[in-house]
Every structure is written in C-alpha cells, then in structure tokens.
Short mmCIF file of the C-alpha atoms (twelve columns), coordinates in Angstrom:
data_MODEL
# 
_entry.id   MODEL 
# 
loop_
_atom_site.group_PDB 
_atom_site.id 
_atom_site.type_symbol 
_atom_site.label_atom_id 
_atom_site.label_alt_id 
_atom_site.label_comp_id 
_atom_site.label_asym_id 
_atom_site.label_seq_id 
_atom_site.Cartn_x 
_atom_site.Cartn_y 
_atom_site.Cartn_z 
_atom_site.pdbx_PDB_model_num 
ATOM 1  C CA . MET A 1  1.410   -14.445 -3.160  1 
ATOM 2  C CA . LEU A 2  0.910   -11.522 -5.529  1 
ATOM 3  C CA . LEU A 3  3.274   -8.524  -5.647  1 
ATOM 4  C CA . VAL A 4  1.676   -5.354  -7.052  1 
ATOM 5  C CA . ASP A 5  3.721   -2.232  -7.790  1 
ATOM 6  C CA . GLU A 6  1.548   0.846   -8.479  1 
ATOM 7  C CA . ILE A 7  -0.798  -1.075  -10.813 1 
ATOM 8  C CA . TRP A 8  -3.468  1.621   -10.514 1 
ATOM 9  C CA . GLY A 9  -1.128  4.243   -11.952 1 
ATOM 10 C CA . VAL A 10 -1.496  2.902   -15.492 1 
ATOM 11 C CA . GLY A 11 -4.399  2.216   -17.796 1 
ATOM 12 C CA . ASP A 12 -7.828  3.698   -18.257 1 
ATOM 13 C CA . GLU A 13 -10.840 3.601   -15.954 1 
ATOM 14 C CA . GLU A 14 -11.986 0.202   -17.253 1 
ATOM 15 C CA . PHE A 15 -8.552  -1.285  -16.511 1 
ATOM 16 C CA . THR A 16 -8.575  0.230   -13.022 1 
ATOM 17 C CA . ILE A 17 -12.008 -1.208  -12.238 1 
ATOM 18 C CA . LYS A 18 -11.041 -4.652  -13.564 1 
ATOM 19 C CA . SER A 19 -7.756  -4.615  -11.612 1 
ATOM 20 C CA . THR A 20 -9.498  -3.539  -8.425  1 
ATOM 21 C CA . GLN A 21 -12.082 -6.315  -8.735  1 
ATOM 22 C CA . SER A 22 -9.358  -8.871  -9.381  1 
ATOM 23 C CA . MET A 23 -7.453  -7.752  -6.270  1 
ATOM 24 C CA . LEU A 24 -10.602 -7.936  -4.135  1 
ATOM 25 C CA . ASP A 25 -11.338 -11.445 -5.438  1 
ATOM 26 C CA . MET A 26 -7.815  -12.597 -4.570  1 
ATOM 27 C CA . ALA A 27 -8.008  -11.060 -1.104  1 
ATOM 28 C CA . ARG A 28 -11.324 -12.830 -0.444  1 
ATOM 29 C CA . SER A 29 -9.707  -16.154 -1.363  1 
ATOM 30 C CA . ASN A 30 -7.117  -15.688 1.414   1 
ATOM 31 C CA . ARG A 31 -4.201  -15.008 -0.921  1 
ATOM 32 C CA . THR A 32 -1.419  -12.757 0.279   1 
ATOM 33 C CA . ILE A 33 -1.089  -9.560  -1.727  1 
ATOM 34 C CA . VAL A 34 1.850   -7.187  -1.303  1 
ATOM 35 C CA . VAL A 35 1.128   -3.678  -2.592  1 
ATOM 36 C CA . VAL A 36 4.080   -1.353  -3.181  1 
ATOM 37 C CA . SER A 37 2.763   2.181   -3.348  1 
ATOM 38 C CA . HIS A 38 3.129   5.814   -2.394  1 
ATOM 39 C CA . SER A 39 -0.679  6.077   -2.457  1 
ATOM 40 C CA . MET A 40 -1.913  6.181   1.102   1 
ATOM 41 C CA . GLU A 41 -5.492  5.787   -0.151  1 
ATOM 42 C CA . LEU A 42 -4.585  2.555   -1.948  1 
ATOM 43 C CA . VAL A 43 -2.774  1.157   1.102   1 
ATOM 44 C CA . ARG A 44 -5.640  2.207   3.398   1 
ATOM 45 C CA . ASP A 45 -8.285  0.603   1.151   1 
ATOM 46 C CA . PHE A 46 -6.546  -2.696  0.395   1 
ATOM 47 C CA . CYS A 47 -4.114  -3.468  3.192   1 
ATOM 48 C CA . ASP A 48 -4.560  -4.712  6.731   1 
ATOM 49 C CA . ARG A 49 -0.920  -4.141  7.627   1 
ATOM 50 C CA . ALA A 50 1.774   -1.842  6.298   1 
ATOM 51 C CA . VAL A 51 5.555   -1.450  6.342   1 
ATOM 52 C CA . TRP A 52 7.049   2.042   6.232   1 
ATOM 53 C CA . LEU A 53 10.433  2.061   4.511   1 
ATOM 54 C CA . ASP A 54 12.741  5.051   4.787   1 
ATOM 55 C CA . HIS A 55 15.876  4.969   2.640   1 
ATOM 56 C CA . GLY A 56 15.911  1.164   2.706   1 
ATOM 57 C CA . ARG A 57 15.331  0.862   6.449   1 
ATOM 58 C CA . THR A 58 12.147  -0.216  8.196   1 
ATOM 59 C CA . ARG A 59 10.685  2.652   10.210  1 
ATOM 60 C CA . MET A 60 7.421   1.009   11.285  1 
ATOM 61 C CA . VAL A 61 5.360   -2.159  10.840  1 
ATOM 62 C CA . GLY A 62 1.778   -2.495  11.975  1 
ATOM 63 C CA . PRO A 63 -1.862  -1.869  11.196  1 
ATOM 64 C CA . SER A 64 -2.155  0.214   8.019   1 
ATOM 65 C CA . ALA A 65 -4.027  3.063   9.683   1 
ATOM 66 C CA . ASP A 66 -1.307  3.445   12.337  1 
ATOM 67 C CA . VAL A 67 1.567   3.305   9.847   1 
ATOM 68 C CA . ILE A 68 -0.144  5.728   7.469   1 
ATOM 69 C CA . ARG A 69 -0.798  8.166   10.332  1 
ATOM 70 C CA . ALA A 70 2.853   8.064   11.412  1 
ATOM 71 C CA . TYR A 71 4.080   8.388   7.829   1 
ATOM 72 C CA . THR A 72 1.737   11.304  7.098   1 
ATOM 73 C CA . ASP A 73 2.889   13.090  10.254  1 
ATOM 74 C CA . ALA A 74 6.530   12.553  9.281   1 
ATOM 75 C CA . VAL A 75 6.235   13.766  5.695   1 
ATOM 76 C CA . THR A 76 5.322   17.212  6.970   1 
ATOM 77 C CA . ALA A 77 8.831   17.387  8.445   1 
ATOM 78 C CA . PRO A 78 11.585  19.020  6.342   1 
ATOM 79 C CA . ASP A 79 13.647  15.800  6.059   1 
ATOM 80 C CA . ALA A 80 10.767  13.652  4.700   1 
ATOM 81 C CA . GLY A 81 11.096  11.090  1.918   1 
ATOM 82 C CA . SER A 82 10.128  7.427   2.129   1 
ATOM 83 C CA . ALA A 83 7.573   4.865   0.957   1 
ATOM 84 C CA . VAL A 84 4.938   2.628   2.506   1 
ATOM 85 C CA . ILE A 85 4.364   -0.958  1.432   1 
ATOM 86 C CA . GLY A 86 0.995   -2.469  2.259   1 
ATOM 87 C CA . VAL A 87 0.376   -6.127  2.915   1 
ATOM 88 C CA . GLU A 88 -3.085  -7.690  2.542   1 
ATOM 89 C CA . ALA A 89 -3.290  -11.165 4.031   1 
# 
C-alpha cells in the first residue's frame, strides 16, 4: 500500500508528470494507493472510492463521484470545513 499526501502540491511540471505516471503504474499493478487531498480533481481522477472526513469523523464512504458531490454541496454551507481522502484499489 502507498500513502500519498498532496504529492502534486510540490515540485515542478516534470516532477508532477513523473509522479502521476508512477501512480498510474502502481494502480495498474493492483496496488492499493491512499491519496490524502483537498483536491477534488485529484481524488476524482485517481480514486475509485473516497472517505469524507469532517473534524475527525467519517461523514461518508463510497464511490468517489458520490462523495465528492456530497462534499461539494456541503462546502457551500456556512459551517463547512473538512477533507476527502481517496482510495484507489
């Protein structure tokens, strides 16, 4: 299993491309990758399933698209503030 925490937030374009390719290669070899991110685009692109955490509590677990939709709807509310963790299996 690989745990990735906002890896795309650092480095130049070459690093980002190399990191992305490496993640895709690992995913194709049936390795589990856990992506910790506030980037909905990253979670949507790399993760089959997602966990929405809100102040240390699980709000939702399920297909990434469903979790992202619920999270996005909730962050428009005045009391918003949480993170989504994506899981690629």
